[in-house]
N, C-alpha and C positions, 0 to 999 in steps of 0.2 A: 263351511261356507264363510267367505270373507267379505261379503258385500255390505254387511252392516257396519260401515266405518263410523257412522255417527248415530246418536240416539234417533229413534224414528221421527220425533217431532222436529228435531234440528235438520235431519235429512230432507223432510218434506218442505220445510221452510226454504232451504237452500234451493231445492228443485223448483219451487214455485217462483222464487225471485228470478232464477235463470230463465225459466219459461216466459215470465212476463217481459223481461228485457228483450229476449229473442223475438217475441211477438211484436214488440214495438218496432223493431227494425223491419219486420215484414209488413206491418201496417203502413209505415212511412214510405216504403217502396211503392205500395199500392196507391197511396196518395199522389206520389210523383208520376205514376202511370195513369192518373185520372180515373181510378176505379171507384165504383160505388161502395156502399157499406158492406155489401156481400163480398166483393172482391177484397176489401180491407180485412174482413174477418177471416176469409179463406187463407190469405197470405199470412196473416198473423198465426193462425192455427198450424199451417204447413211449416212455417219457420220454427216455431216453438217446439213442435212435437214430431216433425218428420223424421229427424235423425233417430230419436228414441224408438219410434214405431218401427222403422226399418230394422234397427238392431234387434228388437224383441221378436219380430217375425223371423229373422234369420236364425236366431238361436232357439226358437221354439218356445219363447216365453209368452204364451198366449192365454187370454187376450192381452194385448199390450197394456202396460200400466196407464197409458194415456186414456184408455177407454174404461178401465176398471176403477180408476180414481176420478171421481167427478171434478174435483178441484183442479186436476191437471188439464182437463178438457175446457173448463169454464174460464180459467185464467187468461188464455189467449183471447177469448172473446171479450173479456174486460179490457185487455190492452187494445184490442181493435176499436172498441167504443171510445176509449181515451184518445186514440189517434184521430178518430173521426171528428170529435168535437174540439180537440186541443192540439192538432198537429203543428200549428205555428209555434206553440210553446215547446212542444217536444223537440222540434227541429232546433230551437234555440239552445236546448241543453244537450245537443248531440254529443258533445265531448263526454258528458257524464254517462250517456247511453252507451257510447263506445267503451268506456271504462267498465261498466257493468257487464257489457257483452263479453269483454275479455275475461272477466272473472267467471262468467258462465262457461266460456270455452274451457278454462282451466278445470273447473269442477266437473263438467260433463265428460271431458276426455278421460278423467280419472274414474268416475263412476261407471262409464260405459265399458272401459277396459276390465274393471273388476267384475262386472256382471257377466261379460262374455266369458271370462275365465271360470267363473262359478258354474257356467253351463257346459263346461268341458272343453272349451276351445284352447288351443295352444297359444304360445306367446305372440307369434306373428299375427294370427287371426284376431286375437284379443286387442292388439294395438290397432289393427285396421278398424275394428268395430268401435274402439274408443274414438278414433277420428270420425267415424260415421256418426256417432252420437253427438259429437260436438259441432260438426260442420254440415251434416247431411241435410238438415232443415234449410240452411241457407242456400244450398244447391237447388232444392225443390222450389224454394221461393223464387230464385232467379229464373228457373225454367218456366214456371207458371207465368212470370211477368215477361217472358220472351226476352230475357237478358242473358248474355254470356255469363255463366256462373262466376262470381267473384273469386271463388276458390281457384279457378283456372286462369285468371287473368294476370299477366305479368305486371300490369300497371297498378296493381293493388298491393298494399302491404301484406307481408306473409301472414297467413291465417292457419293453413294446414301444418306448417312446420312447428309452431308452438304446441299444437294439439298432439302431433306425433311425438314430440319430445316428452311431453307430460305423460302420454300413454306408454311410451317406451320405458320411462322411469318406473312406472307402476308395474309393468311386466317384469322388469328386473327385480324389483322389491318382492314380488310374489315368488319369483324363482329362487331367491335366496332366503325366503321365509322371514322377511322383515317388513311386511306391509302392516302398518298400524295407522291409527287416525293421524298421528303426527307426521309420519313419512308420506302418507297419501296427501295430506294437506300441503306438505312441502312440494310435492310434485305438481299439485294444482297451482301453487304460488309461482313456481318456476315457469309453467306454461303461461300464466297470466302476465308475468314480468316480461317474457319474450314478446308477447303480443303488444304490450304497452310500449316497449322499446321500439318495436317495428313501427308503431303509429307515430312515435316521437321523432324517429330518425328516418322514416321512409324506407325501411328495409324491404327489399323485394327479392324473390327467388331468382337465380340466374336463368337466362334464356339459353338457347342452343349455342354451343361453342362456335365461334367464327361466323355467327349469323350476319348476313348482309344488313346493315343498319339503314340502308338508303330507302327501304320500302316503307315510307311513313304512313301509307294508307292502312297498314295493319296496326298502327299504333294509335 
């Protein structure tokens, strides 16, 4: 088994920080949609845990860790309460939230890929589940809020691409038997860096070749 990249306490702390930040983004969207406290907490839970839960169900790691570890389940609720009472302040530090979100993206695409591989999946499937771990919760959040998923929108900075790059690097490292804490951390940093550069410079994925740009109603 290769999944224990970090000491258990360190791994759990990393997971909880990532979960908390993802939950903040879900709670903030609920506030923008004028949802009540229940809606805020539901979107916080879905954003923070949705990707990991779907991954665990697909690979047969049941019950999902989100339900077997109470801290994982309660952390998004705490984030939801923070957003409920302090959402103007959280909005003001949105840049910091985006930075931590990018860090969570890098870490979760790595750990998701490794866990999928440990359950017997091949490289391509492991990369796909690494992406699912990192970005699946955001898709669930947007669907519940009746928004087009940010992951699929051309007018948003790339999110899936950094996760795929990080997950692919991990898959290659596993294939050549060079996955260590250091190399896995490097893959996470690369994914994080790509996401931050996308936010800084407005990088977006290309749209269909020779697309007619005159139909502004779609933009």
